[in-house]
C-alpha positions in Angstrom: 0.0 0.0 0.0 1.5 3.3 -1.1 0.3 6.1 1.2 0.7 9.6 -0.3 1.4 12.0 2.5 1.4 14.9 0.1 -2.3 14.5 -0.5 -3.0 14.7 3.2 -0.7 17.6 3.6 -2.5 19.5 0.9 -5.9 18.9 2.6 -4.6 19.5 6.1 -6.0 23.1 6.5 -9.4 22.0 5.3 -9.4 18.9 7.6 -8.5 21.1 10.5 -11.3 23.5 9.7 -13.6 20.4 9.4 -12.4 19.3 12.8 -13.3 22.7 14.3 -16.8 22.4 12.8 -17.1 18.8 14.3 -16.0 19.9 17.7 -18.2 23.1 17.8 -21.3 21.3 16.5 -20.8 18.4 18.9 -20.3 20.8 21.9 -23.4 22.8 21.0 -25.5 19.7 20.5 -24.3 18.2 23.8 -25.1 21.4 25.8 -28.6 21.7 24.2 -29.3 18.0 24.4 -28.3 17.8 28.1 -30.6 20.7 29.0 -33.5 19.4 26.9 -32.8 15.9 28.2 -33.2 17.1 31.8 -36.6 18.4 31.1 -37.6 15.3 29.2 -36.3 13.0 32.0 -38.1 15.0 34.7 -41.3 15.0 32.6 -41.1 11.2 32.2 -40.9 10.8 36.0 -43.9 13.2 36.6 -46.9 11.9 38.3 -49.1 13.7 35.8 -50.0 11.5 32.8 -50.2 14.5 30.4 -46.6 15.3 31.1 -45.4 11.7 31.2 -46.9 10.3 28.0 -45.5 12.9 25.6 -42.0 12.4 27.1 -42.4 8.6 26.6 -43.4 9.2 23.0 -40.4 11.6 22.5 -37.9 9.1 23.9 -39.3 6.2 22.0 -39.4 8.1 18.7 -35.8 9.3 18.8 -34.4 6.0 20.2 -36.4 3.9 17.7 -35.6 5.7 14.5 -32.2 6.0 12.7 -30.3 9.2 13.4 -29.8 9.7 9.6 -33.6 9.8 9.1 -33.9 12.3 11.9 -31.2 14.5 10.3 -33.1 14.5 7.0 -36.4 15.3 8.7 -34.9 18.3 10.5 -32.8 19.5 7.5 -35.5 19.1 4.8 -38.6 19.5 6.9 -38.3 21.2 10.3 -35.8 24.0 9.6 -37.5 25.1 6.2 -40.8 25.0 8.1 -39.5 27.4 10.8 -37.1 29.5 8.8 -38.4 29.4 5.2 -35.2 27.8 3.9 -32.9 25.2 5.3 -29.6 25.8 7.0 -27.1 22.9 7.3 -25.4 24.0 10.5 -28.7 24.8 12.3 -30.1 21.5 11.1 -27.0 19.6 12.3 -27.1 21.1 15.8 -30.9 20.7 16.1 -31.0 17.1 15.0 -28.0 16.0 17.1 -29.4 17.8 20.2 -32.9 16.3 19.8 -31.4 12.9 19.5 -29.0 13.4 22.4 -31.9 14.6 24.6 -33.7 11.3 24.3 -30.7 9.4 25.5 -29.6 11.8 28.2 -33.2 11.8 29.5 -32.9 8.2 30.3 -29.5 8.8 32.0 -31.0 11.5 34.2 -33.9 9.2 35.1 -31.7 6.3 36.0 -29.4 8.6 38.0 -32.2 10.3 39.9 -34.0 7.1 40.7 -30.7 5.6 42.0 -30.8 8.1 44.9 -32.4 6.7 48.1 -35.9 8.1 48.5 -35.3 8.6 52.2 -33.1 11.6 51.3 -35.9 13.3 49.4 -38.3 12.6 52.2 -35.9 14.0 54.8 -35.3 17.2 52.7 -39.1 17.7 52.4 -39.6 17.1 56.1 -37.3 20.0 57.0 -39.3 22.4 54.8 -37.6 22.3 51.4 -39.8 22.5 48.3 -39.8 19.6 45.8 -37.6 21.8 43.4 -35.2 22.7 46.2 -35.0 19.0 47.1 -34.2 18.1 43.5 -31.7 21.0 43.0 -29.7 20.8 46.2 -30.1 17.2 47.4 -30.9 14.7 44.6 -29.2 16.2 41.4 -25.7 16.8 42.9 -25.5 13.2 44.0 -27.1 11.8 40.9 -24.8 13.7 38.5 -21.7 12.0 40.0 -23.2 8.6 39.1 -24.2 9.9 35.6 -20.7 11.0 34.4 -19.7 7.6 32.9 -23.0 7.3 31.0 -22.8 10.9 29.8 -19.2 10.2 28.7 -20.3 7.3 26.5 -23.2 9.3 25.0 -20.9 12.3 24.2 -18.4 10.0 22.5 -21.2 8.4 20.4 -22.6 11.8 19.5 -19.2 13.0 18.3 -18.7 9.9 16.1 -22.3 10.2 14.8 -21.6 13.7 13.6 -19.9 12.1 10.6 -23.4 11.6 9.2 -23.7 15.3 8.8 -21.6 15.1 5.6 -24.8 14.0 3.9 -26.4 17.4 4.4 -23.1 19.1 3.3 -21.9 20.3 6.7 -18.2 21.0 6.1 -17.0 18.7 8.9 -14.2 16.0 8.9 -16.0 13.5 6.6 -17.0 16.2 4.2 -13.4 17.1 3.4 -12.3 13.4 3.5 -14.9 12.6 0.9 -13.7 15.6 -1.1 -10.2 14.3 -0.9 -11.3 10.8 -2.1 -13.3 12.2 -5.0 -10.5 14.5 -6.2 -7.7 11.9 -6.1 -9.7 8.7 -6.4 -7.9 7.4 -3.3 -9.2 5.4 -0.4 -6.5 5.0 2.3 -5.4 8.6 2.6 -8.8 10.2 3.2 -10.4 7.6 5.4 -7.3 6.6 7.5 -6.7 10.4 8.1 -10.4 10.8 9.2 -10.1 7.8 11.4 -7.0 9.2 13.1 -8.7 12.5 13.7 -11.8 10.9 15.2 -9.6 8.7 17.4 -7.7 11.7 18.7 -10.9 13.5 19.5 -12.6 10.6 21.3 -9.5 9.6 23.1 -9.0 13.1 24.4 -12.6 13.4 25.4 -12.5 10.1 27.2 -9.4 11.1 29.2 -11.0 14.5 30.1 -14.1 12.7 31.4 -12.1 10.2 33.4 -10.2 13.1 35.0 -13.5 14.8 35.8 -14.9 11.5 37.3 -11.8 11.2 39.5 -12.1 14.8 40.6 -15.8 14.5 41.5 -15.2 11.2 43.3 
């Protein structure tokens, strides 16, 4: 196998720009997805059926359909419906955030339900409101237990962002495919993309492990 480093070197600025797009879109999607997931998770645990059922439906839909289909629905349907025309970056962040929210909602639910109910009852008995009990007693403990699961979800989301090349988001795979099409080569574009994704996921994994040790 002859590996042409000159091709990779020529595309390096574009690949670095694509890496920046991948990281920024992933971070924005993770932040929005985590916030939305908290609301969905709390809604799913609500004692009111009119809050619980829509959250069930939301989670089942996004966990039961392919991410690629969701990206196309958002890109060709939702964003044009709201904005009049589509926007690849907005569609990318929206689709990934909506998908991530369904998974993080289950992580929140499992983490919250792992906390002994006696602690909530004790907090309520001393006069704290249900929101204060959740904010100051339950969530701080639950979040520590959620970190490994959140780490896995974040790494999966970062790798899934490679699908965004199909809606022409100029991320890593977009430029790798451009390299492949220009030079009709296989090893250089895809091995380079694999190396970049590996560096990103390995770094994220180490950061999350450090955070987990610090919180523990």
